[in-house]
C-alpha positions as MATLAB code, in Angstrom:
seq = 'MIQKPSQYKDREHSGIKHYLLESYLERLFMIIGQHERRICYVDCFAGPWKESDESLSGTSISLSLDVMHRCRDSLSKLGKPAEFRALYVEKGKRAYRRLDTYLKETRLDGITTHAMNGEFHELREDILRWCGPGDFAFFFIDPKGWKNAIEIPTLTPFLQRHRSEYLINFMYDFLNRHFILEQFQKDMDAIFGEIPDISNMLPKQREDYLIKRYLNHLKSIPANNTDRLRSAYVSILDPVKERTNTTLSISRAILLES';
ca = [
     114.855   37.038   97.767;
     118.352   37.266   99.202;
     119.800   40.770   98.857;
     122.536   41.161   96.297;
     126.092   41.292   97.626;
     126.562   44.812   96.005;
     123.999   46.228   98.300;
     126.326   45.429  101.229;
     129.665   46.725   99.859;
     131.676   47.694  102.928;
     128.765   46.416  105.138;
     129.331   42.658  104.831;
     128.416   42.176  108.577;
     125.037   43.688  107.887;
     124.562   41.485  104.843;
     125.126   38.363  106.895;
     122.848   39.571  109.641;
     120.153   40.407  107.202;
     120.433   37.015  105.454;
     119.847   35.408  108.845;
     116.935   37.583  109.545;
     115.356   36.850  106.147;
     115.881   33.079  106.425;
     114.609   33.023  109.987;
     111.518   35.104  109.206;
     110.468   33.204  106.232;
     110.557   29.827  107.967;
     108.915   31.203  111.079;
     106.053   32.999  109.310;
     105.337   29.924  107.158;
     105.077   27.801  110.277;
     103.147   30.279  112.380;
     100.893   31.149  109.480;
      99.479   27.511  109.310;
      97.437   28.189  112.409;
      97.517   31.989  113.058;
      95.393   34.292  111.174;
      97.233   37.462  112.235;
     101.041   37.860  112.921;
     102.754   40.845  114.348;
     106.289   41.981  113.414;
     108.159   44.516  115.457;
     111.512   46.142  114.550;
     112.600   47.811  117.748;
     115.613   49.715  116.278;
     114.485   50.269  112.626;
     116.441   53.130  111.144;
     117.075   53.738  108.353;
     120.444   55.117  109.210;
     122.900   55.425  106.191;
     120.910   54.241  103.264;
     120.764   56.642  100.333;
     118.475   54.563   98.116;
     114.960   55.904   98.506;
     113.609   52.318   98.219;
     115.574   51.455  101.389;
     116.978   48.425   99.635;
     119.436   46.576  101.872;
     117.692   47.571  105.079;
     115.774   45.384  107.599;
     112.696   47.501  106.795;
     112.489   46.617  103.122;
     113.623   43.128  103.740;
     110.950   42.394  106.370;
     108.244   43.721  104.260;
     109.332   41.678  101.353;
     109.391   38.517  103.458;
     105.915   39.243  104.806;
     104.567   39.870  101.293;
     105.990   36.630  100.000;
     104.746   34.563  103.022;
     101.294   36.014  102.742;
     101.080   35.073   99.064;
     102.366   31.575   99.768;
     100.008   31.053  102.727;
      97.017   32.217  100.723;
      97.854   29.649   98.006;
      97.852   27.024  100.728;
      94.428   28.124  101.866;
      95.852   29.805  104.919;
      95.144   33.466  104.475;
      97.083   35.531  107.039;
      97.165   39.164  107.936;
     100.443   40.776  108.906;
     100.884   43.888  111.079;
     104.321   45.527  111.133;
     105.592   48.058  113.631;
     108.885   50.000  113.071;
     110.390   51.982  116.028;
     113.079   54.654  115.454;
     114.351   57.270  117.877;
     116.138   59.593  115.413;
     113.803   62.395  114.110;
     115.373   62.538  110.663;
     115.402   58.797  110.222;
     111.888   58.488  111.515;
     110.565   61.054  108.960;
     112.140   59.020  106.224;
     110.800   55.756  107.649;
     107.280   57.153  108.070;
     107.291   58.501  104.426;
     108.556   55.128  103.130;
     105.819   53.158  104.937;
     103.080   55.522  103.782;
     104.218   55.177  100.210;
     104.721   51.396  100.401;
     101.366   49.721  100.403;
     101.135   45.879  100.352;
      97.866   43.932  100.483;
      97.392   42.193  103.720;
     100.146   44.086  105.512;
      99.380   47.029  107.841;
     102.378   49.145  108.870;
     102.920   51.686  111.561;
     105.855   53.704  112.746;
     106.746   55.053  116.296;
     109.177   57.842  117.059;
     111.057   57.662  120.341;
     113.393   55.661  122.637;
     112.749   51.969  122.587;
     112.687   51.603  126.384;
     110.306   54.597  126.807;
     107.977   53.089  124.246;
     107.675   49.636  125.694;
     104.088   49.959  126.881;
     103.048   51.496  123.612;
     104.640   48.745  121.670;
     103.017   46.080  123.754;
      99.676   47.835  123.499;
     100.051   47.869  119.694;
     100.736   44.145  119.681;
      97.664   43.445  121.798;
      97.444   40.383  124.054;
      96.459   37.635  121.750;
      98.315   37.739  118.457;
     101.615   36.002  117.870;
     104.393   38.668  117.860;
     108.079   38.611  116.651;
     110.500   41.117  118.001;
     113.606   42.040  116.122;
     115.999   43.749  118.654;
     119.008   45.023  116.747;
     120.542   48.130  118.578;
     123.731   49.922  117.949;
     124.846   49.277  121.504;
     123.376   47.816  124.645;
     122.124   50.758  126.826;
     118.379   50.608  127.387;
     118.263   47.853  124.803;
     119.400   44.340  125.710;
     119.537   44.531  129.466;
     117.185   42.076  131.075;
     115.190   44.717  133.061;
     114.699   46.462  129.724;
     113.473   43.353  128.022;
     111.538   41.762  130.775;
     108.007   43.097  129.727;
     108.674   41.522  126.214;
     110.094   38.333  127.606;
     106.942   37.848  129.790;
     104.541   38.316  126.808;
     102.710   35.221  125.873;
     103.108   33.836  122.267;
     106.205   35.806  121.261;
     109.541   35.204  119.729;
     112.788   37.316  119.718;
     115.862   37.772  117.575;
     118.424   39.754  119.638;
     121.676   41.280  118.311;
     123.912   40.756  121.399;
     126.852   42.928  120.054;
     129.458   40.793  121.833;
     132.402   42.641  120.409;
     131.185   45.948  121.696;
     130.341   44.518  125.142;
     133.634   42.708  125.320;
     135.573   45.992  124.874;
     133.695   47.865  127.654;
     133.070   44.930  130.069;
     135.983   45.773  132.453;
     135.445   49.563  132.558;
     134.287   50.713  135.984;
     131.581   53.102  134.658;
     129.840   50.216  132.975;
     129.708   47.789  135.860;
     126.104   48.488  136.717;
     125.092   47.836  133.011;
     126.888   44.598  133.012;
     125.046   43.544  136.193;
     121.713   44.314  134.383;
     122.829   42.352  131.386;
     124.307   39.257  132.987;
     122.529   39.207  136.380;
     125.952   39.567  138.065;
     129.379   40.799  137.240;
     131.109   37.692  136.076;
     134.774   37.012  136.898;
     136.364   36.472  133.506;
     139.980   37.576  134.550;
     141.551   34.204  134.075;
     139.729   33.206  130.835;
     141.170   32.942  127.361;
     139.294   34.961  124.629;
     137.250   32.086  123.393;
     136.395   30.828  126.921;
     135.245   34.366  127.785;
     133.072   34.656  124.713;
     131.400   31.265  125.369;
     130.905   31.988  129.002;
     129.404   35.484  128.661;
     127.023   34.440  125.848;
     125.725   31.469  127.861;
     125.453   33.566  131.032;
     123.261   36.092  129.044;
     121.080   33.330  127.704;
     120.577   31.858  131.102;
     119.725   35.272  132.537;
     117.095   35.662  129.763;
     115.620   32.321  130.542;
     115.438   33.092  134.202;
     112.594   35.564  133.564;
     109.375   33.984  134.804;
     106.616   33.571  132.279;
     103.192   32.071  132.099;
     103.535   28.444  133.389;
     102.070   27.069  130.144;
     105.102   28.515  128.238;
     108.414   26.852  127.395;
     111.520   28.917  126.575;
     113.953   27.847  123.932;
     117.128   29.587  122.913;
     119.973   29.417  120.428;
     122.666   31.699  119.080;
     124.740   32.242  115.906;
     128.169   33.829  116.145;
     128.928   36.216  113.312;
     132.575   36.953  112.537;
     133.561   40.445  111.361;
     135.301   39.898  108.040;
     137.889   42.551  108.731;
     138.463   42.611  112.499;
     138.079   38.925  112.956;
     135.959   39.577  116.113;
     132.590   37.934  116.964;
     129.263   39.641  117.024;
     126.463   37.357  118.199;
     122.765   37.137  117.255;
     120.569   35.351  119.724;
     117.268   33.647  119.062;
     114.880   33.312  121.911;
     111.437   31.795  121.545;
     108.726   31.272  124.067;
     106.282   28.640  122.685;
     102.955   27.391  123.914;
     102.908   23.888  125.465;
      99.926   22.084  124.151;
      98.049   19.815  126.613;
      97.930   16.187  125.619;
];
């Protein structure tokens, strides 16, 4: 169910992003659920942050659980029973306590939930251990910035995982405003694999170039030679500032032998 517009008053960008996540997840889970009996969902920057509603309506947490619940019911009716496991990672202690309480109070048949408290990049091994080596896993990577979040060295252990898919919020507007600052050059090299020369580019040229450069850097990470990497992106325009924020979809699919 698409969230009502009133839930996103003064948060229109979040509304669009959550609509994209919901639509993406529902289609993905219905496809994967045709041949997988267990599916893992990982929200790497879960929150909740500013929501006052105890139901956490209008957050990626409640939205993802709702999608998993609907997909499980639909798959069951098709004779394809599936089990969902959901992991939510949050670094803030106050937000984590609220998250943990919400998950313990929200019980849905066929969906097992777990919360982790800590920095995403410090919990990478724990997250991958929770996923296990064999189940299909979807990673939602939606940080507030980029540090220790979307840099390729940070994401490499996940990108190398077999049978995984990723939805990454690239935060282009934020990156664009900090790109030229000297103190962030090391970060930019970790994100793009180099420090691109964009000095003579127009804004739209710069946007296209940096997004494609990031995608190419992501796809350069070696994986199991039976895997194939696909990528796509959607540019989301801020309704007030008229600046672009970009969500990236990266999937690593199994190649079936003919």
